[in-house]
Structures are given as structure tokens and as C-alpha cells.
N, C-alpha and C positions, 0 to 999 in steps of 0.2 A: 430429490437430490439435484444439486446444481450441475450444469454442464461445464466441461472444460472450455477455456478460451485460448485461442492460438494467436500469437503475434509473430513477427518476423523471426525472433530468436527464442521465444519463451512459450511455455504452456502454463496457464494458470488453471489449476484443478483442485478438487477437494482433497483434503489430507486423508491419508490411509494409515492404518496401524503400522505398516512396514516403514513409514517415514520417521518413526520414533528415533532411531539412532542418528540419522542425519540431522533431524531437528535439534536434538540434544547437543550435537557437536557444534552446530552453527550458533544456536542461541546461548550455549554455554560459554562462549567467548565473552570475556568481560567488556570488550569494546562495544558489543551489541547492547548490553545492559546499560552501559555508561550514558548513552544518549537516547534511550527509549524510556518511556514513562512506565510501561507495564511489564517489562521483562525482568524477572528476578535474577539475582546472582548469589550463589551458583544456580544454574539451571540444570537440574539433575534429570536422569532418565525417568524418575517418577514424575517430575514436572512435565516432561514430554508426553508421557503416557496419558496423564490427566488432561493435558491441553488438547491432545488429539481427540480424546473421548468427548470432550466438551465442544470442540469446534470443527471436528472432522466432517460432520454431516450437516446439511441444511436443506430446508424445503421452502416452499413459497410463503410459509407463514413465519419463518425464522426472522429474528431481529438482527442477525449478523450474517455476513457472507465472508468466510475466510477462505483464502486460496493459497495452496502451495505454489510458489514460483519456481518452476523447473526449467532446465535447459531443454529446448525442443529437440535438439539433436540427440541427446543421450539420456534425458530424464533426470539428471542430477538436481537435487534440491538446492536452491541458492538463496531462498528467502521466503518471506511471508507478506501478503498484502490482504487487506480486509476493508469492507464497508461495514462499520460497526454501529450499534445503537440506532438501527433504522427506525425512524418515526414515520409510520405510514400516514398518519393523519396530516402531518405537515410536509410529507414528501422530502425528508432530509436524512442524512447519515453522516458519519465521520469516516474519513479515509485514514487508514493506519498502515504503515509498511516498514520493513527493514530488510536489508540484504546482507548476507554473510560477508565478513571482512575479506575473505579470499576473492570475492567477486566485485569488490568496490572498483569504481572508476571505469566501468564498462557501459554505463547507461542503463543497467537493468532496472533500477528503481523507477526511472522515468518511463521506460517502456511498459513495465508492469502497471504502474499507476495510470498511464493513459488508457490501458485496456480495462482496468477496473472502473475508471470514470465512464468509459463508453458503455460498459455493462450497467452502471448505475443510472446514467441518464437515459439510455436508449432501451434497456430491458426492464429496469425497475421503475422507470419514469420518475426519478427523483427530480426535485426542483432545486435543491441546495445540498452541497457537500462541503463539510467543514474539515479542517485539519489543524493539528497543533504540533509545535516542536519547541524544545528548549532553545533559548536565545543563542546558546553557543553551538548549536547543531547547524552549521552553515550548509552542510550537504543537503539536508532536508529542505532548507530554505530555497536552495537552488532548484531542486526538483519541483517544489510547489509553484514558485514564480514562473518557471519554464512552462508549466502546464496551465498558466493563466489564473491561478489563485490570487485573490486580493487580500492584503493584510487588513485585519479588522480590530487589532488592538493588542496591547501588552497585558498579560495576566501576571502581576507581580507576585513573586515567591509562591507560585501556584502549586509546585510539587517539592518533595524533599528527596534528593538523590545522594547517596553516600553521606548522609547527615547534613547536607547543605541544601537550603531552600533555593530553588531555581526559578527564574523568570521564564515564562512560556509565551510564545507568540501565537495568535489565533488568525486563521485564514479561512476563506470560503470561496467557492466557485458556484455560480448560479447557472441554472439550465440555459438561460438565454445567452450567457457568455460562452458556455461550452458550445452551443449550437452555432453561434456566430463564428467562433474560431474553427470549428469543424468545417463549416460551409466554405469559409475562406480558404482553408487548406485544400479542399476538394477542387475549388476553382483554380488554385495556383498549380496544382499537381502536373498538368500537361506541360508547363513551362520549365520543369525541372530536369529535363533530358533523361528521364528514367531513373533518377537517383532514388534509392530506397530510403527508409527511415534511418536517421542518424542514431536512433536509440537514445537520444537525450544525452 
């Protein structure tokens, strides 16, 4: 079973059966399904139960690492982040995330994604992490570019959402790029007069 990850404001931990009501409430919001590729709508309690049964546990051999993104102060579920489709032979995975609408605009996606990337590159020893978003999802684009992802191309009409074929943008972050940014941040930290993370 994977361990919890702490950030300044969040805890990333495995999903538990008792998360089902909160997951259903957050993912059941049409706004979440609108800009995510894999979340169905409506997202029912049955969906939540099946999803947690499938993704709630992971071990060292699992090809996915799903985390419940919770507020560190009170344990409230605010979203989901994952490293999916881990390819051990080629040391790569896909980053996937969403944050419930009530928690938008607070930098939680960036904070959680940074922690997931640290886990992927430093614990799983990945060499490459990919990510995708619909062209119209500007919020995800801001998160990915802020974290150093580089655009790798346009996938025309890659998915169909609400009966409309949507273009998708592809991104990737390499281990060398992650390490360079991390080391630069560590070198700069003493000059920041003790400021904490902005949270993105």
C-alpha cells in the first residue's frame, strides 16, 4: 500500500471506502466531467463505489497510483491526482488530476501535482511524465506549464465529449528537466526571506 504524501496544505493518500460520498459529490458536478476525459456524467454513488474498489489500493507492482487530495488541516476531500499507466520498462507514466469546483482558484491542483511529480521522479524513478488536456481547458494548461511541462503536440479530435469531438494537447516533463528545476529552486530558497510555497 502506498504511503501518504504531505504538502504545506494538503495530504495525498490512498482512497478509502468512507470517501465514497465525498467523491460522488465532487465528481458528480457536471463541471468536472465537462473538462475531464475519463469522468462520466452523471457520476453516481455506484460509480464512486466501483472507482474506489478499483483504484483505492496500490502496491509496488501496480500500474497506477491514485491519491485522494485532502486538506491537511481537516481531512476534507478536494480532488483526485494520479500517475496512471505506469510503464516500468520505459520509466514513464501519465499525470491526471482534477479538483472539485468549490476549491478552484486556490492553487490546490498545482500543489498536488508538484507532490505527485516529486513522488514519481524521486520514489518511482520515472524518466518521463506525460499529461493531456482538452484545448479549451485553460486551467489545466496553466498548471502544467507552471510545473515545467513542455508541449508536444495537438491531437486533433482525440475525444468525444457531450457529442462533440474535442482537440487535446499533449505535454511531457522529463526527469532531467524536473531535477534541474528542483535543484534551482533549492539554490534560490535562502534568498526568498522565508516565504513559503505560493501553492501555484
